[in-house]
C-alpha positions in Angstrom: 4.9 -37.2 18.2 5.5 -34.7 15.4 7.8 -31.7 16.1 7.3 -28.2 14.5 10.4 -28.6 12.4 9.0 -31.8 10.9 5.7 -30.2 10.4 7.3 -27.3 8.6 9.4 -29.5 6.3 6.5 -31.7 5.4 4.4 -28.6 4.5 7.3 -27.0 2.5 7.6 -30.2 0.4 4.0 -29.9 -0.9 0.5 -30.1 -0.1 -0.6 -32.6 2.5 -3.3 -35.0 0.8 -4.7 -36.1 4.2 -5.4 -32.6 5.2 -8.3 -30.3 4.2 -7.6 -26.9 2.6 -8.5 -25.1 5.7 -6.6 -27.4 8.0 -3.6 -27.1 5.8 -3.9 -23.3 5.7 -4.3 -23.1 9.4 -1.2 -25.3 9.8 0.9 -23.1 7.6 0.0 -20.1 9.4 0.6 -21.7 12.8 3.9 -23.1 12.0 5.1 -20.4 9.5 5.6 -22.8 6.5 5.3 -21.2 3.1 4.3 -22.8 0.0 6.7 -24.5 -2.2 8.2 -22.4 -5.1 6.7 -24.8 -7.5 3.2 -24.4 -6.2 0.6 -22.6 -8.3 -1.3 -19.9 -6.9 -5.0 -20.5 -6.4 -7.6 -17.9 -7.2 -8.9 -16.8 -3.7 -12.4 -15.3 -4.5 -14.7 -15.5 -7.4 -16.6 -12.1 -7.7 -19.5 -11.0 -10.0 -18.8 -8.2 -12.5 -20.5 -5.8 -10.3 -18.3 -6.6 -7.2 -15.2 -6.2 -9.4 -16.4 -2.9 -10.8 -17.2 -1.7 -7.1 -13.7 -2.9 -6.1 -12.2 -1.0 -9.0 -14.0 2.2 -7.9 -12.9 1.8 -4.3 -9.3 1.4 -5.4 -9.4 4.5 -7.8 -11.0 6.5 -4.9 -8.3 5.4 -2.5 -5.4 6.3 -4.9 -7.0 9.7 -5.6 -7.3 10.2 -1.8 -3.7 9.3 -1.3 -2.6 11.6 -4.0 -4.6 14.5 -2.5 -3.0 13.9 0.9 0.3 13.7 -0.6 -0.1 17.0 -2.3 -1.5 18.5 0.7 1.4 17.4 2.8 4.0 18.9 0.2 5.4 22.2 1.7 3.6 25.2 0.3 5.5 27.4 -2.2 6.5 30.8 -0.7 5.4 33.7 -2.6 8.0 35.7 -4.4 8.3 39.1 -3.1 7.1 41.9 -5.4 8.2 45.3 -5.3 5.4 47.7 -3.9 5.0 51.2 -5.0 4.9 52.5 -1.5 8.1 50.8 -0.5 9.8 52.2 -3.8 8.8 55.8 -2.8 10.3 55.3 0.7 13.6 53.9 -0.7 13.8 56.9 -3.2 13.2 59.3 -0.5 16.0 58.0 1.7 18.5 57.9 -1.2 17.8 61.5 -1.8 18.9 62.4 1.7 
């Protein structure tokens, strides 16, 4: 009988040659075993040029949307008070009294 710790340590040491790639991936997810540090990363998906370009457009659009939301969430600047002509007249009249 194999324990979880034995399975994790075996998977951490390297790839299990008797397991299929999907089986090994499922075991790693189930047991929480990471890849060894010396392991090379595999290419996950192979896409056509059109798919890559579409993904780039989606990422660009997402980043623009994120920037727009961040700028909208920023506090609005308060207007600096400007002297109004009517107010100045009232102040001058009160000073004369």
